[in-house]
C-alpha positions in Angstrom: 119.1 0.6 108.3 115.8 1.3 110.2 114.8 -2.3 110.2 118.2 -3.3 111.5 117.9 -0.8 114.3 114.5 -2.3 115.1 116.1 -5.7 115.2 118.8 -4.4 117.5 116.2 -2.9 119.9 114.3 -6.2 120.0 117.3 -8.0 121.6 116.7 -7.6 125.3 120.3 -7.7 126.4 121.4 -5.3 123.6 118.5 -3.0 124.4 119.5 -3.0 128.0 123.1 -2.1 127.2 122.1 0.7 124.8 119.6 2.1 127.4 122.3 2.1 130.2 124.8 3.8 127.9 122.3 6.6 126.9 121.2 7.0 130.5 124.7 7.4 131.9 125.7 9.8 129.1 122.5 11.8 129.8 123.6 12.0 133.5 127.0 13.3 132.4 125.4 16.0 130.3 123.3 17.1 133.2 126.5 18.0 135.0 127.0 20.7 132.4 124.2 22.6 134.2 125.6 22.3 137.8 128.1 25.1 138.3 130.8 25.2 141.0 130.1 27.9 143.6 132.2 31.0 144.2 133.4 31.2 140.5 133.1 34.4 138.4 132.0 32.7 135.1 132.1 36.0 133.2 135.9 36.4 133.6 136.4 32.7 133.0 134.5 33.0 129.7 136.9 35.7 128.5 139.8 33.5 129.4 138.4 30.5 127.5 137.5 32.6 124.4 141.1 33.8 124.2 141.9 30.2 122.9 145.0 28.2 123.6 145.1 25.6 126.3 141.9 26.8 127.9 140.0 26.5 124.6 141.1 22.8 124.3 140.2 22.2 127.9 136.7 23.6 127.1 136.3 21.4 124.0 137.4 18.1 125.7 135.1 18.9 128.7 132.1 19.7 126.5 131.9 23.3 127.7 132.1 22.3 131.4 135.4 24.1 131.9 134.1 27.4 130.3 131.1 27.2 132.6 133.2 25.8 135.5 130.7 23.0 136.3 131.3 20.0 138.6 132.9 18.3 135.5 135.3 21.2 134.8 138.4 18.9 134.7 136.6 16.4 132.6 138.2 12.9 132.4 141.8 14.3 131.9 143.2 13.1 135.2 142.0 9.6 134.5 143.6 9.6 131.1 146.9 10.9 132.6 146.7 8.2 135.3 146.2 5.5 132.6 149.2 6.7 130.7 151.4 6.6 133.8 150.2 3.1 134.8 150.7 1.7 131.3 154.2 3.1 131.2 155.0 1.8 134.7 153.8 -1.6 133.8 156.7 -1.9 131.4 159.3 -0.5 133.9 158.1 -2.1 137.2 158.3 -5.9 137.4 155.5 -6.2 140.0 153.1 -4.3 137.7 154.2 -6.3 134.7 153.3 -9.5 136.6 149.9 -8.1 137.4 149.3 -7.5 133.7 149.9 -11.1 133.0 147.7 -12.5 135.8 144.5 -12.2 133.8 141.3 -10.7 135.1 142.4 -10.4 138.8 145.6 -8.6 137.8 143.7 -6.2 135.6 141.3 -5.5 138.4 144.2 -4.6 140.7 145.8 -2.3 138.1 142.4 -0.6 137.6 142.2 0.0 141.3 145.7 1.6 141.3 144.7 3.7 138.3 141.6 5.0 140.3 143.8 5.9 143.3 146.3 7.7 141.0 143.4 9.5 139.3 142.1 10.9 142.6 145.6 12.1 143.5 146.2 13.8 140.1 142.7 15.3 140.2 143.4 16.8 143.7 146.7 18.3 142.5 145.2 19.7 139.4 142.1 21.1 141.2 144.3 22.7 143.8 146.5 24.2 141.2 143.6 25.6 139.2 142.0 27.1 142.4 145.2 28.8 143.4 146.2 30.0 140.0 142.7 31.2 139.1 142.4 33.1 142.3 141.1 36.2 140.5 138.2 34.2 139.3 137.0 33.4 142.8 134.3 35.7 144.0 135.6 35.4 147.5 139.1 34.0 147.9 139.5 32.2 151.3 140.6 28.8 152.6 137.0 27.7 152.7 136.1 28.7 149.1 139.3 27.0 147.8 138.4 23.9 149.8 134.9 23.8 148.3 136.1 24.3 144.7 138.8 21.6 145.0 136.5 19.1 146.6 133.7 19.8 144.1 135.7 19.4 140.9 137.7 16.4 142.3 134.4 14.7 143.2 133.1 15.5 139.7 136.2 13.8 138.1 135.8 10.8 140.3 132.1 10.5 139.4 133.0 10.8 135.7 135.6 8.0 136.1 132.8 5.9 137.7 130.4 6.6 134.8 133.0 5.7 132.2 133.7 2.4 133.9 130.0 1.6 134.2 129.5 2.3 130.5 132.4 0.0 129.6 131.3 -2.8 131.8 127.5 -2.7 131.4 126.9 -0.6 128.3 128.1 -0.4 124.7 131.6 0.9 123.7 134.5 2.3 125.7 133.0 4.6 128.4 135.9 7.1 128.6 136.0 7.5 124.8 132.3 7.9 124.7 132.4 10.7 127.4 135.0 12.6 125.3 132.9 11.9 122.2 129.7 13.3 123.7 131.7 16.3 125.0 133.0 17.2 121.6 129.7 16.7 119.6 128.0 18.9 122.2 130.1 21.8 121.0 129.2 21.3 117.3 126.2 23.7 117.3 128.4 26.4 118.8 131.1 25.7 116.2 128.5 25.9 113.3 127.3 29.2 114.7 130.9 30.4 114.9 131.5 29.6 111.2 128.2 31.4 110.4 129.5 34.5 112.2 132.8 34.3 110.3 130.9 34.4 107.1 128.5 37.2 108.1 131.4 39.5 109.2 133.4 38.7 106.1 136.3 36.9 107.8 135.4 33.8 105.9 134.1 33.8 102.3 131.5 31.5 100.9 134.1 29.8 98.6 136.4 29.2 101.6 133.5 27.8 103.6 132.7 25.3 100.7 136.3 24.3 100.5 136.3 23.8 104.2 133.2 21.6 104.1 134.7 19.5 101.2 137.9 19.2 103.3 135.9 17.8 106.3 134.1 15.3 104.0 137.4 14.1 102.5 139.0 13.8 105.9 136.1 11.8 107.3 136.3 9.4 104.3 140.0 9.1 104.8 139.7 8.4 108.5 137.0 5.7 107.9 139.1 4.1 105.2 142.2 3.9 107.4 140.3 2.8 110.5 138.7 0.0 108.5 141.8 -0.9 106.5 143.2 -4.3 107.1 146.2 -6.4 106.0 145.0 -10.1 105.8 147.8 -12.6 106.6 147.0 -16.0 105.1 147.3 -19.0 107.5 147.2 -22.6 106.4 146.3 -25.4 108.9 147.7 -28.9 108.2 145.4 -31.9 108.4 145.6 -34.0 111.5 143.7 -37.2 112.6 142.1 -37.3 116.0 140.5 -40.7 116.6 138.5 -41.5 113.5 138.0 -37.9 112.5 140.2 -35.7 110.4 140.7 -32.0 111.4 142.3 -29.0 109.8 143.4 -28.6 106.2 141.5 -25.3 105.9 142.9 -21.9 104.9 142.1 -18.8 106.9 143.7 -15.4 107.6 144.6 -13.1 110.4 143.3 -9.5 109.9 145.9 -6.9 111.0 144.3 -3.4 111.1 146.2 -0.5 109.7 145.5 1.5 112.8 145.2 -1.0 115.7 145.4 1.7 118.3 142.3 3.6 117.2 141.9 7.1 118.7 143.8 6.3 121.9 147.1 7.9 120.7 145.3 11.1 119.9 143.7 11.3 123.4 147.0 10.4 125.1 149.1 12.7 123.0 146.9 15.7 123.4 146.9 15.2 127.2 150.7 15.1 127.4 151.2 17.9 124.9 149.1 20.1 127.2 151.0 19.1 130.3 153.6 22.0 130.2 150.8 24.5 129.7 148.8 22.9 132.5 151.7 23.3 134.9 152.2 26.9 133.7 148.6 27.7 134.4 149.3 27.0 138.1 151.8 29.9 138.1 150.3 32.5 135.7 152.6 35.3 136.6 155.9 33.4 136.7 158.7 33.4 134.2 158.0 29.7 133.6 154.5 30.6 132.5 155.7 33.3 130.1 158.2 30.8 128.6 155.6 28.1 128.1 153.1 30.6 126.6 155.8 31.6 124.1 157.1 28.2 123.0 154.5 25.7 124.1 151.2 27.4 123.4 148.8 25.1 121.5 149.2 25.5 117.7 152.9 26.7 117.7 155.5 24.9 115.7 157.0 23.5 118.9 153.8 21.9 120.2 153.0 20.7 116.7 156.3 18.8 116.5 155.8 17.4 120.0 152.2 16.4 119.2 153.2 14.6 116.0 156.0 12.7 117.8 153.8 11.7 120.7 151.0 10.5 118.4 153.4 8.2 116.5 155.0 7.0 119.7 151.7 6.2 121.4 150.5 4.5 118.2 153.5 2.1 118.5 153.1 1.8 122.3 149.4 1.0 122.2 149.8 -1.4 119.3 152.5 -3.3 121.1 150.2 -3.6 124.2 147.3 -4.9 122.2 149.1 -7.1 119.5 151.7 -9.6 120.6 153.4 -11.2 117.5 155.0 -13.9 119.7 151.8 -15.1 121.3 150.0 -15.2 117.9 152.8 -17.1 116.2 152.9 -19.6 119.1 149.1 -20.2 119.0 149.2 -20.8 115.3 152.1 -23.2 115.7 150.3 -25.1 118.5 147.2 -25.5 116.3 149.3 -27.0 113.5 149.1 -23.8 111.3 151.7 -21.8 109.4 152.0 -18.8 107.2 152.6 -20.0 103.6 156.3 -19.4 102.7 157.3 -18.6 106.3 158.7 -21.2 108.7 156.9 -21.6 112.1 158.5 -20.2 115.2 160.9 -17.3 115.2 160.6 -16.5 111.4 156.8 -16.2 111.8 157.3 -13.8 114.8 159.7 -11.7 112.8 157.3 -11.7 109.8 154.4 -10.5 112.0 156.6 -7.9 113.7 157.8 -6.5 110.4 154.2 -6.2 109.0 153.0 -4.7 112.3 155.7 -2.0 112.3 155.0 -1.0 108.8 151.2 -0.7 109.4 151.8 1.1 112.7 154.1 3.6 111.1 151.6 4.4 108.4 148.7 4.6 110.9 150.6 6.8 113.3 151.7 9.2 110.5 148.2 9.3 109.2 146.8 10.2 112.6 149.4 12.9 113.1 148.8 14.5 109.7 145.0 14.6 110.2 145.5 16.1 113.6 147.8 19.0 112.6 146.5 19.8 109.1 143.5 21.8 110.4 145.8 24.0 112.4 147.6 25.1 109.2 144.3 25.3 107.3 142.8 27.5 110.0 145.8 29.8 110.0 145.6 30.1 106.2 141.9 30.8 106.3 142.1 33.1 109.2 139.7 31.1 111.4 140.3 29.1 114.6 140.5 25.4 113.7 143.3 24.5 116.1 141.4 21.6 117.6 139.4 20.5 114.5 141.6 17.6 113.5 141.8 16.2 117.0 138.1 16.5 117.5 137.2 15.0 114.1 139.5 12.0 114.7 138.0 11.3 118.1 134.4 11.6 116.8 134.9 9.3 113.8 137.1 6.8 115.6 134.8 6.4 118.6 131.7 6.2 116.4 133.3 3.4 114.3 134.4 1.5 117.4 131.0 1.7 119.0 129.2 0.6 115.8 131.6 -2.3 115.5 130.7 -3.4 119.1 127.0 -3.2 118.3 127.7 -5.2 115.1 129.5 -7.9 117.0 126.8 -8.1 119.6 124.2 -8.6 116.9 126.2 -11.1 115.0 126.6 -13.2 118.2 122.8 -13.4 118.3 122.5 -14.4 114.6 120.9 -11.2 113.6 121.8 -9.1 110.6 124.7 -6.7 111.3 124.2 -3.1 112.3 125.5 -1.8 108.9 123.5 -4.2 106.8 120.4 -3.1 105.0 
């Protein structure tokens, strides 16, 4: 493993990408020490420690929300903007055409997503500033303007960092930012478990069971994320000039969970949407209704969360895997799936397998996401966000390792996971 890492570091291009990624993530973490002015952080800390939506905000933001730094809103507005643009691309013909125009179309969609992110960030920042008026040391038009401008600029800068990591570094920038935010909270979580044990809330046996549960979940997540269904493909022989091509057998790997951790990130953002709206009007009847039925961890939000995870798993898989295009490419190259006729029967075969794999992958993600909530309630400790955090950590780590692996394989080096 150490020799492989040395080999990876010896590749100039890969070393440059890793260095850029680490440097940009370091800049992001520096933002955790730049507070927004005019905020009473002591009162905000009490609000965050009460749990619920603000606890999840704090976890996703890596503690930036609890300290109300320039990255207090984290990358949530960008995630919401991406969801909206992906959905609109299916409903608006003009956006659908842009999706099919290749690189130029994707650049235009990315630009629209950036504009929408700024709009959503401004709305959310203004709502937070007005609804958390008691947290302002001095409530005036100027202080509200400064707070809104600061945290909106922080979100825009985070969006820029994420895009730079994706383009010039290793892995998906937005996922890595969320990944770093979550793991930065691990020491505090470990200390919290230690306090549970010392005060007697959590017994040693329960702690050991909890640790075993985490290990089992990690193994299960890795197994499902790495699981594949290999579809055999046979290519017929053909003569081109004086040479004969084809005749070989290969396979198409279809991952059990093609969507990765994206459904978890999207679903958690949408599940929090009612509570986010309610936080803008803390004393209204709507806020009381939401806090009763849509608080994080209640049966209502658990059901919504499960449905959204499965729905987004299907949605994202449909975006990334097109059975018709794959079947057409195989047909054009003179290939076929043994026992399946080329054309429409092949498309139906791929679609049937994809739907079955996606259903299993979506249900698995949903189960892993909500089980810690019930385990935490049973053990009497706060594990409401444990499943979501664990899935994101493991999923992003696997995806990043795979990208490093592919970078090394392209340069004829041993893989990242080889010894």
